[in-house]
N, C-alpha and C positions, 0 to 999 in steps of 0.2 A: 504493498500499500504507500502510497506517496505520503509526502510529509503533509503535501495540503488537504490531500482526503483524509489523511488522519486527523487533522486538525478540525476539519469540517466536521466531520463526524463526533469527534469529543465534544465540540461546542453545541453541536444540535441535542447530543446525551445529556450534557449538563442542563440546557435548557428544559428540555422535557422532564428532568428526573422528578422535579417538584410535583409534577401532575401524574407521575406514574403510581400505582397501588404497588405496595411492597408486601410481603409475607403477613409484616407486622400490624399491618393495617387493619382495623376492627370497626364495624359499624359503632355508634354512638348512638345510644337511645336512652333519654332523660325524661322522667315523667314529672309533673310539676312538686311532688314530694322531694326528688332527687335536687333540684334547684335549690343552692345556698347562696345565701346573700352575707355581704359584708359592707363594712364601710368602705366609700368609693375613696380611691386617692386624694391627696390632698389638693390637687388641681381643678376638683369639683366641687360644688356648693356645699355647705354644711348640711348633713341630711341625706344627702343622696347615697344609694346603695347600690351594689354591682356584683352582678353574678359571672362569673367566667365560665361560660357553658362549652365551650371549644376552642382549642388552638391555646398559643400562647402569646398573647398581645404583644408582650417584648421581644417576637423572634418573627423571624421570615416564614411566611405562611399563612394560611386561612386561620380566622378567629370568628368567634360568635361570643358577643357579650350582652347582657340583660342590664339595663340602667332604670332604676326606681326612683323617681325624683317626688318631692313631698309637694303638696298645693304650694301655689304661689313663688315657685322657684325659677330662678333665672340664669341660664348659662350664658355670660356674656356672649360677643363676637369673638370668634375663634376660627382658626383654620386647622385641616388637618394634613397630615404629610404623604396620606393615601386617599383613594377614591372611599366614601362612608357609605353604605348603604343601612336604612334605617327602617324598622316596621313598627308600628305602634300597635303595643299588646294589649294594652288597656289604658282608658285616660284620654285625655286627649291636650294640646298644647299649641300655641301659635308659632310657628317658625317664620325666623326671618333671614332674608339673605342680605348681606350688604355689612359693611365696615362697623355702622351705627347702627341703635336700633330705630332711631329716628329716620334715618335715610334708607331704610331696608324695606324691600317687596316682604309683603308676609302672607303666610296660609295657613290656614285653622287645621289640623289634623288631629283626626280621631281614629279610635281603634280599626286596625286592619288597614289604614294608609300606610303606604311605601314612598320611600324619598331615596334617592341616588344623589350623591353630592359628590362631584369631581375632586382631585385632588386640590388644595389651594382656594377653596371658594370660602370666603367669609361667610358665616352663619351664627345665629342664635337661637335659643328657642326659651318659652316661658310657658310654666304650666300654669293651666286653669285654677278653678276650686277643689278638685280631686288629685289625687297621687296618679301619678302616669307611668307607666313602664314599656321601655323601647328597647328593641332588640337592634343592636348595631352589629353589622358582619363587615369585613374586609380582608384584606391579605395584609398582615402586618410588615415591619413592627409599627404597632400604633401611636401616632403621636399627637397633642393638642397644644395649640401656639394661641394664646389669646392675643387678639388685635392690639389693646391696651394692654400692656404688662401689669398696669396697676388693677384690671379686672380679675386677674388670677388669683383666686382664693389662697392659693400658697403664699404669696407676696402680702396676706395680710399681715398687718400689725397685731402683735399680741399683747391683749391688755395689760396695763401693769397690776401688780398684786398689791 
């Protein structure tokens, strides 16, 4: 095999490897009782919970998470480093596309709604009077950067004691 042919086959193989099933791949089936919740990372607003349903958000590859937000929660304008697909499981929220809530296009999304956001599209959301659960999927690693760093809850000052 020529060096050029070997390199071509090698590159194709490396490109397709993440999409090929291996002998270790198994079906994942979770019932609602098996979904476990924990406090979301510090860059989410207080009270938000997260469930890591499938994959590893910090690694390359597909992932699925569920995010539960209390009533009247706002996640300020932010962008992601990858495409994000979101399905509303329960509740409803207002979704904003733009760098600020004031200048954004907005859409009301209820249970059953689906949203695809390409990488880098600034957006925000605000829940209504009831808790909301959304399922987020994508190909990691997952990253979220607030348009205004001051809006990141992780940057909030800790009150003096």
